[in-house]
C-alpha positions as CSV (number, residue, x, y, z in Angstrom):
1,M,0.0,0.0,0.0
2,L,1.2,3.5,-0.8
3,T,2.7,5.4,2.2
4,L,3.6,8.9,3.1
5,A,7.3,8.0,2.6
6,D,6.4,7.0,-1.0
7,V,4.7,10.3,-1.6
8,V,7.7,12.3,-0.3
9,E,10.1,10.2,-2.4
10,A,8.0,10.7,-5.5
11,L,7.6,14.5,-5.0
12,T,11.3,15.2,-4.3
13,A,12.6,13.5,-7.4
14,D,13.8,16.1,-10.0
15,G,13.7,13.9,-13.1
16,S,17.4,13.1,-13.2
17,H,17.9,12.1,-9.5
18,P,15.7,9.8,-7.4
19,G,13.7,11.4,-4.6
20,L,14.6,11.4,-0.9
21,R,12.9,8.7,1.2
22,P,12.4,9.7,4.8
23,Q,14.1,7.0,6.9
24,T,11.6,7.2,9.8
25,T,9.0,4.7,11.0
26,D,6.4,7.5,11.1
27,Y,6.5,8.1,7.4
28,E,6.8,4.4,6.5
29,A,3.8,3.5,8.6
30,A,1.5,6.3,7.4
31,F,-0.5,4.2,4.9
32,I,-2.7,5.8,2.2
33,T,-5.8,3.8,1.5
34,E,-6.8,5.6,-1.8
35,A,-6.7,8.9,-3.5
36,D,-9.7,11.0,-4.4
37,I,-10.6,14.5,-5.7
38,D,-14.2,14.5,-4.3
39,S,-14.3,15.2,-0.5
40,R,-17.7,13.4,-0.4
41,Q,-16.1,10.2,-1.6
42,V,-13.1,10.0,0.6
43,I,-12.6,7.1,3.0
44,P,-10.5,6.9,6.2
45,G,-6.8,7.1,5.5
46,A,-7.3,8.6,2.0
47,L,-5.2,11.2,0.2
48,F,-7.5,14.1,-0.8
49,V,-6.2,15.9,-3.9
50,A,-7.3,19.6,-3.9
51,L,-7.6,20.5,-7.6
52,P,-8.4,24.2,-8.5
53,G,-11.2,24.5,-11.1
54,E,-13.1,27.1,-12.9
55,R,-16.2,26.8,-10.8
56,V,-15.1,24.7,-7.8
57,D,-11.8,24.8,-5.9
58,G,-10.9,21.6,-4.1
59,H,-9.0,23.7,-1.4
60,D,-12.4,24.8,-0.1
61,Y,-13.2,21.2,0.8
62,V,-10.0,20.1,2.6
63,G,-11.6,20.5,5.9
64,H,-14.6,18.4,4.8
65,A,-12.3,15.7,3.5
66,F,-10.5,15.5,6.8
67,S,-13.9,15.4,8.6
68,R,-14.7,12.3,6.6
69,G,-11.5,10.6,7.6
70,A,-8.9,11.6,5.0
71,S,-5.4,11.5,6.5
72,F,-3.6,13.7,4.0
73,A,-4.4,16.4,1.5
74,L,-2.4,17.5,-1.5
75,V,-2.6,21.2,-1.7
76,S,-1.1,24.1,-3.7
77,Q,-2.3,26.9,-1.4
78,D,-1.1,28.0,2.1
79,M,-3.1,26.0,4.6
80,T,-0.8,26.5,7.6
81,A,-3.3,28.6,9.5
82,R,-5.6,25.6,9.6
83,F,-3.7,22.4,9.4
84,P,-0.2,20.9,9.9
85,V,1.6,21.3,6.6
86,L,4.6,19.5,5.0
87,D,6.1,21.9,2.6
88,L,7.6,20.1,-0.4
89,R,7.7,23.0,-2.8
90,Q,11.4,23.4,-2.6
91,G,12.1,19.7,-2.0
92,W,12.6,17.8,1.3
93,T,13.5,19.6,4.5
94,G,11.8,17.4,7.0
95,D,10.0,20.3,8.6
96,V,6.3,20.4,9.3
97,I,4.6,23.8,9.7
98,G,2.1,23.5,12.5
99,L,-1.0,25.3,13.7
100,R,-1.1,28.3,16.0
101,P,-0.6,27.1,18.7
102,P,1.2,24.0,17.4
103,V,-0.7,20.7,17.5
104,A,0.8,17.2,17.2
105,L,0.1,15.5,13.9
106,G,-1.3,12.5,15.7
107,T,-4.1,14.4,17.2
108,D,-7.6,14.7,15.9
109,V,-7.7,17.9,13.9
110,R,-10.4,17.5,11.4
111,A,-11.7,20.9,10.3
112,K,-11.5,24.5,10.9
113,G,-13.0,25.4,14.3
114,S,-13.2,21.8,15.4
115,K,-12.4,20.9,19.0
116,K,-8.7,20.1,19.4
117,A,-8.2,16.7,20.9
118,S,-5.0,17.7,22.7
119,H,-2.6,20.6,23.1
120,A,-0.2,18.7,25.3
121,S,2.6,18.4,22.8
122,N,4.3,21.2,20.9
123,K,6.5,18.8,19.0
124,Q,5.8,18.6,15.2
125,T,7.1,15.0,14.8
126,P,5.0,12.8,17.1
127,R,5.1,9.1,17.3
128,G,2.5,8.5,14.6
129,I,1.6,10.5,11.5
130,D,-2.0,9.6,11.0
131,G,-3.2,13.0,9.8
132,P,-4.6,15.4,9.1
133,L,-1.6,16.6,7.2
134,C,-1.4,18.9,4.1
135,I,1.3,18.3,1.6
136,W,2.1,21.6,0.0
137,V,3.3,21.5,-3.7
138,E,3.4,23.9,-6.6
139,D,0.8,22.2,-8.7
140,T,-1.5,19.5,-7.3
141,L,-2.4,17.9,-10.7
142,N,1.3,17.6,-11.6
143,A,2.1,16.2,-8.2
144,L,-0.7,13.7,-8.5
145,Q,0.7,12.5,-11.8
146,Q,4.2,12.4,-10.4
147,I,3.2,10.2,-7.5
148,A,1.2,7.9,-9.8
149,R,4.2,7.6,-12.1
150,F,6.5,6.7,-9.2
151,W,4.0,4.2,-7.7
152,R,3.5,2.4,-11.0
153,T,7.3,1.8,-11.3
154,R,7.3,0.2,-7.9
155,L,4.7,-2.4,-8.8
156,E,5.0,-5.5,-11.0
157,V,1.4,-5.4,-12.0
158,Q,0.6,-6.0,-15.7
159,V,-1.6,-3.3,-17.2
160,I,-4.2,-3.7,-19.9
161,G,-5.2,-0.4,-21.6
162,V,-8.5,0.1,-23.3
163,T,-9.4,2.9,-25.7
164,G,-11.9,3.5,-28.5
165,S,-14.8,5.7,-29.4
166,V,-17.5,3.4,-28.2
167,G,-17.5,0.5,-25.8
168,K,-14.5,1.3,-23.6
169,S,-16.3,1.0,-20.2
170,T,-18.2,-2.2,-20.9
171,T,-15.0,-3.7,-22.4
172,K,-13.1,-2.7,-19.3
173,E,-15.7,-4.4,-17.0
174,V,-15.9,-7.6,-19.0
175,V,-12.1,-7.9,-19.4
176,A,-11.8,-7.5,-15.6
177,E,-14.3,-10.3,-15.1
178,V,-12.4,-12.6,-17.3
179,L,-9.0,-11.8,-15.8
180,G,-10.5,-12.0,-12.3
181,Q,-11.0,-15.8,-12.8
182,R,-7.2,-16.2,-12.2
183,Y,-5.6,-12.9,-11.2
184,S,-6.2,-10.2,-8.5
185,T,-7.5,-7.5,-10.8
186,L,-8.1,-3.8,-10.4
187,K,-10.1,-1.8,-12.9
188,T,-10.9,1.8,-13.6
189,K,-13.6,3.0,-11.3
190,G,-16.5,4.5,-13.4
191,N,-15.1,6.5,-16.3
192,L,-11.9,7.9,-14.6
193,N,-10.1,7.7,-17.9
194,N,-8.2,11.0,-18.3
195,E,-5.2,12.8,-17.0
196,I,-6.8,13.0,-13.5
197,G,-8.8,9.8,-13.3
198,L,-6.1,7.4,-14.5
199,P,-3.5,8.6,-11.9
200,L,-6.1,8.2,-9.2
201,T,-6.7,4.7,-10.3
202,L,-3.0,3.9,-10.3
203,L,-2.7,5.1,-6.7
204,N,-5.3,2.5,-5.7
205,L,-3.0,-0.3,-6.8
206,S,-1.3,-2.4,-4.2
207,E,1.4,-5.0,-4.2
208,G,-1.4,-7.6,-4.1
209,H,-2.8,-6.7,-7.5
210,E,-1.6,-8.8,-10.5
211,R,-3.5,-7.1,-13.3
212,A,-5.0,-3.7,-13.9
213,V,-7.5,-2.9,-16.6
214,L,-7.4,0.9,-17.3
215,E,-9.7,2.8,-19.5
216,M,-8.0,5.6,-21.6
217,G,-10.0,8.4,-23.1
218,F,-9.0,10.7,-26.0
219,Y,-9.7,14.3,-26.4
220,V,-6.5,15.9,-27.8
221,P,-3.4,14.5,-29.5
222,G,-0.8,13.3,-27.1
223,E,-3.3,12.5,-24.3
224,I,-3.2,8.7,-24.6
225,A,0.6,8.8,-25.1
226,F,0.8,10.6,-21.8
227,L,-1.5,8.2,-20.0
228,C,0.6,5.3,-21.4
229,E,3.7,6.9,-20.1
230,L,2.1,6.8,-16.6
231,A,0.5,3.4,-16.8
232,K,3.0,1.5,-19.0
233,P,0.5,-1.0,-20.5
234,R,1.6,-4.4,-21.8
235,I,-1.7,-5.2,-23.6
236,G,-3.7,-2.6,-25.5
237,I,-7.2,-2.9,-26.8
238,V,-8.7,-0.6,-29.4
239,T,-12.5,-1.0,-29.8
240,N,-13.3,1.2,-32.8
241,V,-12.9,4.7,-34.2
242,G,-16.1,6.6,-34.4
243,T,-17.2,10.2,-34.6
244,V,-17.7,11.0,-30.9
245,H,-15.8,14.2,-29.9
246,A,-15.1,14.9,-33.6
247,E,-16.0,18.6,-32.9
248,R,-12.9,18.8,-30.7
249,A,-10.7,16.1,-32.1
250,G,-11.3,16.7,-35.8
251,S,-11.8,14.0,-38.5
252,Q,-12.0,10.3,-37.9
253,E,-8.5,10.0,-39.2
254,E,-7.3,12.4,-36.5
255,I,-9.2,10.4,-33.9
256,A,-7.6,7.2,-35.2
257,R,-4.1,8.8,-34.8
258,G,-5.0,9.7,-31.2
259,K,-6.2,6.1,-30.4
260,A,-3.1,4.6,-32.1
261,E,-1.0,6.2,-29.4
262,L,-1.9,3.2,-27.2
263,V,-0.6,0.6,-29.6
264,Q,2.5,2.7,-30.3
265,A,3.4,2.7,-26.6
266,L,3.2,-1.1,-26.2
267,P,6.5,-2.9,-25.6
268,E,7.8,-5.6,-28.0
269,D,6.6,-8.4,-25.6
270,G,3.2,-6.8,-25.5
271,V,0.0,-7.5,-27.4
272,A,-2.2,-5.1,-29.4
273,I,-5.8,-6.4,-29.6
274,L,-7.4,-4.7,-32.5
275,N,-10.9,-4.7,-34.1
276,Y,-10.4,-6.3,-37.6
277,D,-13.9,-5.1,-38.6
278,D,-12.9,-1.4,-38.3
279,P,-10.5,-0.5,-41.2
280,L,-9.0,2.4,-39.2
281,V,-8.3,0.1,-36.2
282,R,-7.0,-2.7,-38.4
283,A,-4.5,-0.4,-39.9
284,M,-3.0,0.2,-36.4
285,G,-1.4,-3.2,-36.6
286,A,1.4,-1.6,-38.6
287,Q,2.1,1.0,-36.0
288,T,3.2,-1.2,-33.0
289,K,6.2,-3.2,-31.9
290,A,3.9,-5.5,-30.0
291,R,2.3,-8.7,-31.3
292,V,-0.9,-8.0,-33.1
293,F,-4.1,-10.0,-32.3
294,Y,-7.1,-9.3,-34.4
295,Y,-10.7,-10.0,-33.4
296,G,-14.0,-9.5,-35.3
297,L,-16.7,-11.1,-37.4
298,D,-14.4,-11.8,-40.3
299,P,-12.7,-15.2,-40.6
300,A,-9.5,-13.4,-41.4
301,A,-9.2,-12.3,-37.8
302,H,-7.3,-14.5,-35.3
303,L,-10.4,-14.7,-33.1
304,W,-13.8,-14.4,-34.8
305,A,-17.5,-15.1,-34.3
306,D,-20.5,-16.0,-36.5
307,E,-24.1,-17.0,-36.1
308,V,-24.6,-14.1,-33.6
309,E,-28.1,-14.1,-32.1
310,G,-29.4,-11.3,-30.0
311,R,-32.0,-12.2,-27.5
312,G,-32.8,-8.7,-26.2
313,L,-32.4,-8.4,-22.5
314,D,-31.6,-12.2,-22.3
315,G,-28.1,-11.6,-23.8
316,I,-26.4,-13.0,-26.9
317,R,-25.5,-16.3,-28.4
318,F,-22.7,-17.0,-31.0
319,W,-20.1,-19.4,-32.2
320,L,-16.5,-18.4,-31.4
321,H,-13.7,-19.6,-33.6
322,Y,-10.0,-19.6,-32.7
323,G,-7.7,-21.7,-34.9
324,D,-9.2,-25.2,-35.0
325,E,-11.3,-24.6,-32.0
326,Q,-15.1,-23.8,-32.1
327,I,-17.0,-22.9,-29.0
328,Y,-20.7,-22.1,-28.6
329,M,-21.0,-19.1,-26.3
330,R,-23.7,-17.5,-24.3
331,A,-23.1,-14.2,-22.6
332,P,-25.4,-11.9,-20.6
333,L,-24.4,-8.9,-22.7
334,I,-27.2,-6.8,-24.2
335,G,-27.4,-6.4,-28.0
336,R,-25.7,-8.1,-30.9
337,H,-23.0,-5.5,-31.0
338,S,-21.8,-6.8,-27.7
339,V,-20.3,-9.8,-29.4
340,H,-17.3,-7.5,-30.0
341,T,-17.0,-6.9,-26.3
342,A,-17.0,-10.6,-25.6
343,L,-14.3,-11.2,-28.3
344,R,-12.1,-8.5,-26.8
345,A,-12.3,-10.1,-23.3
346,A,-11.7,-13.5,-24.7
347,A,-8.7,-12.2,-26.7
348,V,-7.2,-10.8,-23.5
349,G,-7.8,-14.1,-21.7
350,L,-5.9,-15.9,-24.5
351,A,-3.1,-13.4,-24.4
352,E,-2.8,-13.9,-20.6
353,G,-2.8,-17.7,-20.8
354,L,-6.2,-18.4,-19.4
355,T,-8.0,-21.6,-20.2
356,W,-11.2,-21.6,-22.1
357,Q,-13.0,-22.7,-18.9
358,E,-11.8,-19.6,-17.2
359,I,-12.7,-17.4,-20.2
360,V,-16.2,-18.8,-20.5
361,A,-16.7,-18.5,-16.7
362,G,-15.7,-14.8,-16.9
363,L,-18.0,-14.1,-19.8
364,H,-20.9,-15.8,-18.1
365,S,-20.4,-13.7,-14.9
366,A,-20.1,-10.5,-16.9
367,S,-23.7,-9.5,-16.2
368,T,-23.0,-5.8,-16.0
369,Q,-24.3,-3.6,-18.8
370,L,-23.0,-0.2,-17.6
371,R,-24.9,2.3,-19.6
372,L,-28.2,0.7,-20.4
373,I,-30.8,0.2,-17.6
374,A,-34.2,-1.4,-18.1
375,V,-37.1,-0.2,-15.9
376,R,-40.9,-0.2,-16.1
377,S,-43.3,2.7,-16.4
378,K,-46.4,2.8,-14.3
379,D,-48.3,1.7,-17.4
380,G,-46.0,-1.4,-17.6
381,A,-44.0,-0.2,-20.6
382,L,-40.4,-1.3,-20.7
383,L,-38.0,1.7,-20.7
384,L,-34.5,1.2,-22.0
385,D,-32.5,4.0,-20.3
386,D,-29.4,4.5,-22.4
387,T,-29.1,8.2,-21.6
388,Y,-25.5,8.5,-20.5
389,N,-24.3,9.7,-23.9
390,A,-24.8,9.3,-27.6
391,S,-22.8,9.0,-30.8
392,P,-24.0,7.7,-34.2
393,E,-22.3,4.3,-33.4
394,S,-23.9,3.9,-30.0
395,M,-27.3,5.1,-31.3
396,L,-27.3,2.5,-34.0
397,A,-26.2,-0.2,-31.5
398,A,-29.1,0.8,-29.2
399,L,-31.6,0.7,-32.1
400,N,-30.3,-2.8,-33.0
401,L,-31.1,-3.9,-29.5
402,L,-34.6,-2.3,-29.7
403,S,-35.2,-4.4,-32.8
404,E,-34.5,-7.6,-30.8
405,I,-37.4,-7.0,-28.3
406,N,-41.0,-7.8,-29.0
407,G,-43.6,-5.1,-28.5
408,R,-44.5,-1.7,-30.0
409,R,-41.1,-0.1,-30.4
410,I,-40.8,3.6,-29.5
411,A,-37.5,5.5,-30.1
412,V,-37.1,8.7,-28.0
413,L,-34.0,10.3,-29.4
414,G,-32.3,13.5,-28.6
415,D,-29.5,15.6,-30.1
416,M,-26.0,14.0,-30.6
417,L,-23.5,16.7,-29.7
418,E,-19.9,17.3,-30.5
419,L,-20.0,15.6,-33.9
420,G,-18.5,18.5,-35.8
421,R,-18.4,17.8,-39.6
422,Y,-20.3,14.5,-39.1
423,E,-23.3,16.1,-37.5
424,W,-25.7,15.9,-40.5
425,R,-24.5,12.5,-41.6
426,G,-24.6,11.0,-38.1
427,H,-28.2,12.1,-37.5
428,E,-29.1,11.0,-41.0
429,M,-27.8,7.4,-40.4
430,V,-29.8,7.2,-37.1
431,G,-33.0,8.4,-38.7
432,I,-32.7,5.8,-41.5
433,R,-32.3,3.0,-39.0
434,V,-35.2,4.2,-36.9
435,A,-37.5,3.8,-39.9
436,E,-36.4,0.2,-40.1
437,V,-36.9,-0.8,-36.5
438,A,-39.4,1.5,-34.7
439,Q,-43.1,2.1,-34.9
440,V,-43.0,5.5,-33.2
441,L,-40.3,8.1,-33.2
442,L,-40.2,11.1,-30.8
443,T,-37.2,13.4,-31.2
444,V,-36.0,16.0,-28.7
445,G,-34.0,19.1,-29.6
446,E,-33.0,21.0,-32.7
447,R,-30.6,18.3,-34.1
448,G,-33.3,15.7,-33.4
449,R,-35.2,17.2,-36.3
450,M,-32.5,15.8,-38.6
451,I,-33.3,12.3,-37.3
452,A,-37.0,12.9,-37.8
453,A,-36.5,14.2,-41.4
454,A,-34.2,11.2,-42.3
455,A,-36.8,8.8,-40.9
456,A,-39.5,10.3,-43.0
457,R,-37.4,10.2,-46.1
458,A,-36.7,6.5,-45.4
459,G,-40.4,5.7,-45.4
460,M,-41.6,6.2,-41.8
461,P,-45.2,7.5,-41.8
462,G,-45.6,11.1,-40.8
463,E,-48.2,10.3,-38.1
464,A,-45.6,8.1,-36.4
465,I,-43.1,10.9,-36.0
466,T,-43.3,13.7,-33.4
467,E,-40.8,16.5,-32.8
468,V,-40.5,18.4,-29.5
469,E,-38.0,20.9,-28.1
470,T,-37.7,20.0,-24.4
471,V,-37.7,16.9,-22.2
472,E,-40.7,18.2,-20.4
473,Q,-42.7,18.1,-23.7
474,A,-41.4,14.6,-24.3
475,V,-42.6,13.4,-20.9
476,E,-46.0,14.9,-21.5
477,F,-46.3,13.2,-24.9
478,L,-45.3,9.8,-23.5
479,Q,-47.5,9.9,-20.4
480,K,-50.6,10.2,-22.6
481,R,-49.6,7.4,-24.9
482,L,-47.6,4.6,-23.3
483,Q,-49.1,1.1,-23.2
484,A,-48.2,-2.1,-21.4
485,D,-46.6,-3.7,-24.4
486,D,-44.4,-0.8,-25.4
487,V,-40.6,-0.9,-25.5
488,V,-39.2,2.6,-25.3
489,L,-35.6,3.4,-26.1
490,V,-34.5,6.8,-24.5
491,K,-31.1,8.0,-25.7
492,G,-29.3,11.3,-26.4
493,S,-26.1,13.1,-25.6
494,H,-25.6,13.7,-21.8
495,G,-26.1,17.5,-22.3
496,M,-29.6,16.9,-23.4
497,R,-30.5,15.4,-20.0
498,M,-32.7,12.7,-21.5
499,D,-32.4,10.8,-18.1
500,R,-35.1,13.2,-16.8
501,I,-37.5,11.5,-19.2
502,V,-36.9,8.1,-17.6
503,A,-37.0,9.5,-14.1
504,A,-40.4,11.1,-14.7
505,L,-41.9,7.9,-16.3
506,E,-40.3,5.2,-14.1
507,Y,-42.7,3.4,-11.7
508,R,-41.5,3.4,-8.1
509,S,-43.4,1.1,-5.8
């Protein structure tokens, strides 16, 4: 487990020389349970990282973090008037700046104005450093990353990196289930996949972990390369290259270059697990030193599937092929598109030497479907809540799932944001697919009108299409029309707050 001594050593290194490790029992025994940037989420013994932001400054919540049991806080502001402070801005001096009057570090000082447990000792180096203690640095984000980089080098854990436009989180979950059949495995919590979230995950690693499955997001060129420099993955998975975030990242080709940073960072003894069905991902095989392992629905891939059958909320069935081996698979993953998720997880299992029995057991236990939740309305209609976010690729996948479920199919679709040059074409593709699978279409927002227009051009009757501007109007429309046999897909970009539609319609007993 990470200790205060590790933190000091990490933060006093200058890039060319190793850091200084305090040779005292106090620092070695001051264990850090985890790191967090949200004071509401900290647990006893945690390191709270106070990040300044445009709207919220983490330094305003240091006291709250200590009140919830955090032992340490990483700060870039002067907190000496409130808490004991270890100043590492100029390197290691060993001095702790105390309160006025001085209070021993081992006492219970939890928040400004709290009752002091003891004033008996004026010494600043008591027999136990159990917090609260602020660690003063120039830049808390840079310090967080520096500690994570140091801690990763101390551990022998094998890292599996996951990136792609769609399917990262579900892939991460299922891969962790498969690897967990043999190895002690840590996975990214939620979607902590950026320059803040990934270092936080690394600091949650311990010597007992054997594998770590880390999600890596892409927004700007160089971001994944930086995350790989911190995490040092040996296996890299690329799910696909879509149009999500195209407004910021540019073209699909530019997005592909960003995703390729993962496979470029892999070592020679590593494995690049690539989607053969996506031409932009397939081409990444020429950009890595690692061994390339292709998966997909094409027999040219190393691991491939056919006869894929979607059974709605009952999961998927398919035949899996690997060399001369053929295995009939069942997985509790929702939608035919989830076969790619199963293939990725199986590919990692094969790369890590797992048996087919272990791989199958992991896939069978992978019952989580992170983003889609099925609930009932008071009228008995089945609501498919897939409102976390939306891109053309994930919209089409959700519509494919809708097509697998019996009943009157209603698509409630909102704007897809940040598509840039792909905005019109993306909404057009979704509208065409809606006309093929749904009996009723309700669109929300200005861009939703593009979906409605495309559906009409594709042959959907005008009386089956309704356009509204707000989620409140959508709720009013649905409340008057839902029936017990309806299956309602609700999906749109997170900024559209389509989740409020489900919240208003869901039946709560």
